[in-house]
C-alpha positions in Angstrom: 156.2 95.1 53.9 157.6 93.3 50.6 160.6 94.6 51.3 161.0 93.9 54.4 160.1 90.3 53.9 163.2 89.8 51.5 164.7 91.5 53.8 164.6 89.5 56.4 164.5 86.3 54.4 168.3 86.6 53.8 170.1 84.7 57.1 173.6 86.8 55.7 170.9 89.4 57.0 169.6 87.8 59.6 172.8 87.8 61.6 174.0 91.4 61.3 170.0 92.6 62.8 170.5 90.0 65.4 174.2 91.3 66.1 172.3 95.5 66.4 169.8 93.8 68.6 173.4 93.1 70.4 174.7 96.2 70.3 173.4 99.0 69.2 175.4 101.4 67.0 177.4 99.7 65.5 180.1 100.9 62.4 180.8 99.4 59.0 184.1 98.5 61.0 182.6 96.9 64.3 179.5 94.7 62.5 182.6 92.9 59.9 184.5 92.0 63.0 182.5 90.1 64.7 181.1 88.5 61.7 184.3 87.8 59.9 182.5 89.6 56.9 184.4 91.7 53.7 183.7 95.2 54.3 181.7 95.3 50.2 179.5 92.4 51.5 178.3 93.8 54.7 178.1 97.2 53.0 175.6 95.2 50.2 173.4 93.3 52.8 173.0 96.5 54.9 172.1 99.2 52.5 169.3 95.9 50.9 168.5 96.4 55.4 168.0 99.9 54.8 165.9 100.5 51.9 163.6 97.4 53.5 163.3 100.7 57.2 165.0 97.4 59.1 168.1 98.9 60.1 168.9 103.5 60.2 172.4 105.0 59.8 173.5 107.9 61.7 176.5 110.4 61.4 178.4 111.3 63.8 181.3 113.8 62.0 183.5 111.3 60.2 181.0 108.0 62.0 178.2 106.2 60.4 176.0 104.1 63.2 174.1 101.6 62.7 170.4 100.9 64.4 168.5 98.2 64.3 165.1 100.6 63.2 161.7 98.3 64.6 159.2 100.4 62.5 158.6 97.7 60.0 158.5 94.6 62.9 156.3 97.1 64.5 153.4 97.5 61.4 154.0 93.3 61.1 153.0 92.8 65.2 150.3 95.1 64.0 148.6 94.2 61.4 149.2 90.4 62.3 149.5 89.7 66.3 148.6 92.5 68.2 144.8 92.3 67.4 145.0 88.6 68.0 147.0 86.2 70.4 149.4 89.2 72.3 148.5 88.5 75.5 149.3 85.3 74.5 152.5 85.5 73.5 153.9 88.2 76.1 153.2 86.3 78.3 155.3 83.2 76.9 158.2 85.8 75.8 157.5 87.4 79.6 158.2 82.9 80.6 161.4 82.7 78.4 162.2 86.2 79.5 162.9 85.8 83.2 164.3 82.4 82.7 167.2 84.3 80.1 167.4 86.6 83.1 167.9 83.9 85.6 171.5 82.1 83.0 172.5 86.3 83.1 175.0 87.7 84.9 175.4 90.3 87.5 177.5 92.5 85.6 175.3 95.7 84.6 174.5 96.1 81.0 174.9 98.7 79.5 171.9 101.3 77.8 172.3 101.1 74.5 170.7 104.4 72.8 167.0 104.0 71.0 166.7 105.3 67.5 163.6 104.8 65.5 162.8 106.3 61.7 159.3 106.5 60.0 157.8 107.7 57.2 155.2 109.9 56.7 152.8 111.5 53.3 154.1 114.9 54.4 155.7 117.5 54.0 158.9 118.7 56.3 156.9 121.7 57.3 153.6 119.8 58.8 156.1 117.7 60.6 157.8 120.4 62.2 154.5 121.5 63.5 153.1 117.7 65.2 156.2 118.0 66.5 155.3 121.8 68.5 152.1 122.1 68.6 151.0 122.4 71.9 147.0 121.0 70.6 148.0 118.6 67.7 151.1 117.2 70.3 147.6 115.9 72.2 145.6 114.9 69.5 147.9 111.8 68.8 150.2 111.6 72.1 148.0 111.7 74.8 149.5 114.8 76.2 150.1 118.6 74.9 153.8 119.4 74.9 153.9 122.8 75.3 157.4 125.4 75.2 157.7 128.4 72.6 160.2 126.3 71.1 163.9 128.3 72.1 166.7 128.0 72.6 167.2 126.6 76.3 163.4 127.9 76.5 161.3 124.7 78.8 159.1 122.6 77.7 156.2 120.3 79.8 154.6 117.4 78.7 151.1 117.9 80.3 148.5 115.8 80.1 145.1 116.8 78.4 142.7 114.6 81.4 141.8 118.6 83.4 144.3 117.7 85.8 147.0 119.5 84.7 150.3 117.6 85.7 153.6 118.0 83.9 154.6 114.2 83.4 158.1 114.6 81.8 159.5 118.3 81.7 163.5 119.2 79.1 164.9 121.9 78.4 164.9 123.5 74.3 168.7 123.0 73.1 168.7 123.0 69.0 166.3 124.6 66.7 166.1 124.6 63.2 163.1 124.7 62.3 161.9 122.5 60.2 165.5 119.7 60.2 166.4 119.6 64.0 164.8 119.9 67.6 166.2 118.5 70.2 165.2 119.1 74.0 166.2 117.2 76.9 163.5 114.6 78.3 163.4 114.7 82.2 160.2 112.2 82.8 161.3 111.4 87.1 161.2 115.3 87.5 159.8 115.0 91.1 161.9 111.8 91.3 164.0 112.0 95.1 167.0 111.4 93.3 167.1 114.0 90.5 168.7 111.7 87.3 170.4 113.4 84.2 168.0 113.9 82.0 167.9 112.0 78.6 167.9 113.8 75.5 165.8 113.0 72.4 166.5 114.3 69.2 164.1 114.9 66.0 165.7 115.0 62.3 163.4 115.8 60.3 164.5 114.6 56.4 162.7 115.0 52.9 162.7 112.0 51.4 161.6 111.9 47.3 158.6 113.1 47.5 157.4 112.5 51.9 159.7 111.9 54.5 161.9 110.8 57.0 161.6 111.0 60.6 164.0 109.9 62.6 163.8 109.7 66.6 167.3 109.3 68.3 167.0 109.4 72.3 170.6 109.2 73.6 171.5 109.0 77.7 168.7 106.6 78.9 169.1 106.0 82.7 168.6 102.0 83.0 166.7 99.3 80.6 163.7 100.2 82.4 163.2 102.7 80.4 165.1 101.8 77.5 162.0 99.0 77.7 159.3 101.7 78.5 161.0 104.5 75.7 160.2 101.2 72.9 157.3 100.6 73.4 156.1 104.0 73.7 158.1 105.8 70.3 156.9 103.4 67.8 153.2 103.9 69.2 153.4 107.7 69.8 154.8 107.6 66.3 152.2 105.7 64.4 149.6 108.5 65.7 151.0 111.5 64.2 151.4 109.5 61.2 147.8 108.4 60.9 147.1 112.4 61.7 149.4 113.9 59.2 148.5 110.5 56.7 144.8 110.5 57.0 143.3 113.1 59.4 142.8 111.1 62.2 144.5 108.8 65.1 144.5 104.8 65.9 142.1 104.2 68.2 144.5 103.3 71.0 145.1 104.7 74.7 147.2 107.4 75.3 148.9 105.2 78.5 150.2 103.4 75.3 151.3 106.6 73.2 153.3 108.1 76.1 156.8 107.0 76.7 156.9 108.1 79.6 154.2 105.6 80.7 154.7 102.1 78.9 
């Protein structure tokens, strides 16, 4: 957390994070244009934010897209806020958000891609197994992810309450163990008006003696879905990290652990 606090202490870096919050997934050129900042200066600040895990860089062809990563802020919230004044702060936030909604125009807002990065003290093979083993996903996710994990195969997000109900379905698009897994994610399979499923990419990368896990969730249906997964993914991945590093999961309710049900 020390690196996060140090990175946040600089007003220019906070401004960069504000710009990414307004429009996630910007290139260096786009950030410099919006801030009237030299590329070299912006690069130095972004490097500090990336080392603090506050910014995640995703490569798309020749471009490097920068995403705001909420992991350190989520850890701060878990340590100092959630156990104390979270209900009161949520009420204040709800009032503030409602007031801001009245001030907004009615023009539709594009839904951004969601990116979340966490670091896990485990091997890439252990992280891959945790992502694809039904028994392990049942422990840290509250649902069993069931598939043979072959390209083109179906996968199901099954409840573990004995009902056998399936809350999310999808298709396995790409499999490159233990590095990359790409799946579609349909959290409304029984909806009367089917919609195009979103796409989730798990990227597992060695980072010194630990592993960096980046989850990218694209093609989101609307801002409501973005809000749900923004609360769900941090809980799911914090639980995965805890299971692999300590052998046990965090004390939280199953509904808090599913991006589809937050």
